[in-house]
Each structure stands twice: as structure tokens, then as C-alpha cells.
C-alpha positions in Angstrom: -32.8 56.6 1.1 -29.1 57.3 1.9 -29.3 55.3 5.2 -31.1 52.5 3.4 -28.3 52.2 0.9 -25.7 52.5 3.7 -27.4 49.7 5.6 -27.4 47.4 2.5 -23.7 48.1 2.1 -23.0 47.4 5.8 -24.6 44.0 6.1 -22.7 40.8 5.1 -23.6 37.1 5.3 -21.3 34.2 5.5 -22.3 30.5 5.0 -21.8 27.9 7.6 -18.5 26.8 6.2 -17.2 30.3 5.5 -15.4 32.7 7.8 -14.8 36.5 7.0 -11.5 38.0 8.1 -12.0 41.7 8.7 -9.5 44.4 7.9 -10.2 48.1 8.9 -8.0 50.5 7.1 -5.5 47.7 6.6 -5.5 46.5 10.2 -6.7 43.1 11.3 -9.8 43.5 13.5 -11.1 40.1 13.7 -13.1 37.3 12.2 -16.9 37.0 11.6 -19.3 34.2 10.7 -21.2 32.2 10.1 -24.4 34.2 9.6 -25.0 38.0 9.1 -22.7 40.7 10.5 -22.1 44.3 9.8 -19.0 46.2 8.5 -18.2 49.9 8.0 -18.6 50.5 4.2 -15.6 51.9 2.4 -13.6 51.4 5.6 -13.6 47.6 6.3 -12.4 45.0 3.9 -13.3 41.3 4.2 -11.5 38.2 3.0 -13.6 35.1 2.9 -12.0 31.7 3.8 -13.6 28.4 3.0 -13.2 25.9 5.8 -14.3 22.8 4.0 -11.9 20.0 3.2 -10.1 20.6 0.0 -8.7 18.1 -2.6 -5.3 18.8 -4.0 -4.0 16.7 -6.9 -0.2 16.6 -6.8 1.0 16.4 -10.4 3.3 13.6 -11.4 6.7 14.2 -9.9 10.1 12.7 -11.1 11.7 11.1 -8.1 15.2 9.5 -7.9 15.0 6.8 -5.3 17.8 5.9 -2.8 18.9 3.0 -5.0 19.2 5.4 -8.0 16.0 4.4 -9.9 13.9 7.1 -11.6 10.1 6.9 -11.0 7.2 9.1 -11.7 4.7 9.5 -8.7 1.6 11.5 -8.1 -0.5 11.9 -5.1 -3.8 13.2 -3.6 -3.8 15.4 -0.6 -6.9 16.4 1.5 -6.6 19.4 3.8 -8.7 22.1 5.4 -8.2 25.5 7.0 -8.4 25.4 10.9 -7.4 29.1 11.5 -8.8 31.5 8.9 -6.7 34.5 10.3 -3.5 32.6 9.9 -4.4 31.4 6.5 -4.8 35.0 5.3 -2.2 36.8 7.3 0.7 34.2 7.5 0.9 33.2 3.8 0.0 35.1 0.7 -1.8 32.3 -1.1 -2.3 29.3 1.2 -3.7 27.1 -1.7 -0.8 27.6 -3.9 1.7 27.4 -1.1 0.3 24.1 0.1 0.4 22.7 -3.5 4.1 23.7 -3.9 5.2 22.3 -0.6 3.3 19.1 -1.2 5.3 18.5 -4.4 8.5 19.2 -2.6 7.8 16.9 0.3 6.7 14.2 -2.1 10.0 14.2 -3.9 12.1 14.5 -0.7 10.4 11.7 1.3 10.3 9.2 -1.6 13.8 10.1 -2.6 15.0 8.8 0.9 13.7 5.3 0.3 14.5 2.4 -2.0 12.1 1.3 -4.7 11.2 -1.9 -2.9 10.1 0.3 0.1 8.1 2.7 -2.0 6.2 -0.3 -3.8 5.6 -2.4 -0.6 4.8 0.1 2.1 2.8 3.1 0.8 0.9 3.5 4.0 4.1 4.3 6.0 5.2 6.8 3.2 1.8 8.4 3.3 2.0 9.0 7.1 5.5 10.3 6.8 4.7 12.8 4.0 1.6 14.0 6.1 3.7 14.5 9.1 6.3 16.5 7.1 3.6 18.6 5.5 2.0 19.4 8.9 5.2 20.8 10.2 5.1 23.5 7.4 1.4 24.1 7.1 0.4 24.2 10.8 1.7 27.7 11.2 -0.4 28.6 8.2 -3.6 27.5 9.9 -3.9 24.5 7.7 -4.5 20.8 8.7 -3.4 18.0 6.4 -6.0 15.2 6.8 -5.1 12.5 4.2 -2.1 11.9 1.9 -2.3 9.1 -0.6 0.2 8.1 -3.2 -2.0 7.4 -6.1 0.4 6.0 -8.9 3.9 4.9 -9.3 5.2 4.8 -13.0 8.3 2.7 -13.5 10.6 2.6 -16.5 10.0 -0.3 -19.0 13.3 -1.9 -18.1 12.4 -2.0 -14.4 9.1 -3.5 -15.1 10.9 -6.5 -16.9 13.3 -6.8 -13.9 10.5 -6.9 -11.4 8.7 -9.5 -13.6 11.8 -11.6 -13.6 12.2 -11.2 -9.9 8.5 -12.3 -9.3 8.9 -15.3 -11.5 12.2 -16.3 -9.6 10.4 -15.9 -6.3 7.5 -18.1 -7.4 10.0 -20.8 -8.6 11.8 -20.6 -5.3 8.7 -21.0 -3.3 7.6 -24.0 -5.5 11.0 -25.7 -5.0 10.9 -25.1 -1.2 7.3 -26.6 -1.0 8.4 -29.6 -3.0 11.6 -30.0 -0.8 9.5 -29.8 2.3 7.1 -32.4 1.0 9.9 -34.8 0.2 11.5 -34.2 3.6 8.2 -35.0 5.3 7.7 -38.0 3.1 11.1 -39.3 3.9 10.5 -38.9 7.7 7.3 -40.9 7.4 9.0 -43.6 5.4 11.8 -43.8 8.0 9.3 -44.0 10.8 7.4 -46.8 8.9 10.6 -48.8 8.3 11.3 -48.6 12.0 7.8 -49.9 12.8 8.1 -52.8 10.2 11.6 -53.6 11.6 10.0 -54.2 15.0 7.0 -56.1 13.6 7.9 -58.7 10.9 4.3 -59.8 10.7 3.3 -56.3 9.7 6.0 -56.3 7.2 4.8 -59.6 5.7 1.2 -58.3 5.5 2.4 -55.2 3.8 4.3 -57.4 1.2 1.1 -59.4 0.6 -0.9 -56.2 0.1 1.6 -55.1 -2.5 1.4 -58.3 -4.3 -2.3 -58.1 -4.4 -2.3 -54.6 -5.7 0.2 -55.6 -8.5 -1.8 -58.7 -9.3 -4.8 -56.5 -10.3 -2.9 -55.6 -13.4 -2.8 -57.9 -16.5 0.1 -59.5 -18.1 2.3 -59.0 -15.1 5.5 -61.0 -14.0 6.5 -60.7 -10.3 10.1 -61.2 -9.7 11.0 -62.6 -6.2 14.5 -63.1 -4.6 13.8 -66.8 -3.9 11.8 -69.4 -5.6 11.0 -71.2 -2.5 9.5 -68.1 -0.9 7.6 -66.1 -3.4 6.1 -63.9 -0.8 9.1 -61.8 -0.4 9.3 -59.3 -3.3 12.5 -57.5 -4.0 12.3 -56.1 -7.4 9.6 -54.8 -9.8 6.5 -55.7 -11.7 6.8 -55.3 -15.3 4.0 -55.1 -17.8 4.5 -57.3 -20.9 3.1 -56.1 -24.2 0.7 -58.5 -26.0 
């Protein structure tokens, strides 16, 4: 009976995603798993480490950007343990340490950039934060897989400023498009004038076409420059009220 109880106390089982770090009388002896393994009861101590990818919600951090604007930013970080022994031996609590260093790196990296950069290029900032985190966490046996800036909260006055900037930008684009259209139209008209100058017959036909279009209206008076040549139109067509 004693040996049966001793056998039950000696056998341990770890899942596929678990590893067991073994300490014998306080000294590291190795790592076991997955599957069943044996320990010395009352002598060996095991620390289980989960190797699955973990999600870390970085709480909202107050960040002062490079152009002295205060924003609140939060993020999500995905990481996993690559070396169970380092995760147990090199750091007291790898989960808490990773969470704290993630908050620090988020403030430091974003604080080095201006607000426009933070709003427009999150992907580059995500990669930079990930690289900075890996420098610290790699000696702990932790691999940072994904860093994603989730939300950027701006002060109310900055939201109004950004809205005005966006409106001004839309107006500028509209004016540029209108100016480009007028420029292209003037180029076409200049080219047409040169062609008409070279071909008086074409110019005369165009005048007749204009007269025909004007004549479609009712109660119109056509003003010409010479009474003996009504085909040359210089002025306007004005509608008369009945």
C-alpha cells in the first residue's frame, strides 16, 4: 500500500501545451513534458508553464507626444513563452513583468512621435513597439508576436482642430481640381482658336452653328457687328420678356 501511494505521488502529467520545470531541493534539474513523467515526492518541486499564446490588454496610458499634445492610448499585445526555464528562473513573474514593460514601451515609443505620425502610421509604430519589447523579453524566454494600438483618445479641442484641418484640406483639393479644370479648358480653347485662325471656313461654320443653337430659343434678338453681314456674331443673345 505504501508503494502504491508513493507511485501515485511520483507520477505527473502535463498537457501538450504545458511544460514542467523541475527543481530538486531548490536546484534546477530540467524540464519535462508533454505527457507523463516521474518525480521524487517531497524532494522535487515542479512549476508548470503554459506555452500557448497569451493576450495582454495594455490599459489606457496617458502619452505626451513630441509636439506636446496629451493623448490616451491603449493596446493589445500577443506573446508566448519560448523557453520555460528562462521564464521561471530569469524573472519572478513573467506575466506581470511583460505587462509593466509593455506599458512603459507604449509611452516611450509614442512619446517620441508627433500626433500626425501616431494617427497616420500605426503599423510602423506597432512594429517599433514590438521590436523594443523583444529586446527586453527575449532574455526572459518570451516572444512578442503581435502589438496593436487599439484606440487613441484625443482631447475635445484637438478633435475640433482636426475637423477644421480636414475641412480646409477638402476645400483646398476642390479648388485645385477646379483650377486644373479651368487650366485644361483654357488650353483647349487656345488650341481651338489657333485652328480657327488657320481655317476661316471652319470659323464661319462654327458661327453658323452658334446662330442655329441660339435660334432654337424663343423671343431672341441676335446682335451683329455689321448689318450687311449678319453671319458674324460679336455679342450676345438676350431673351425678351413677353
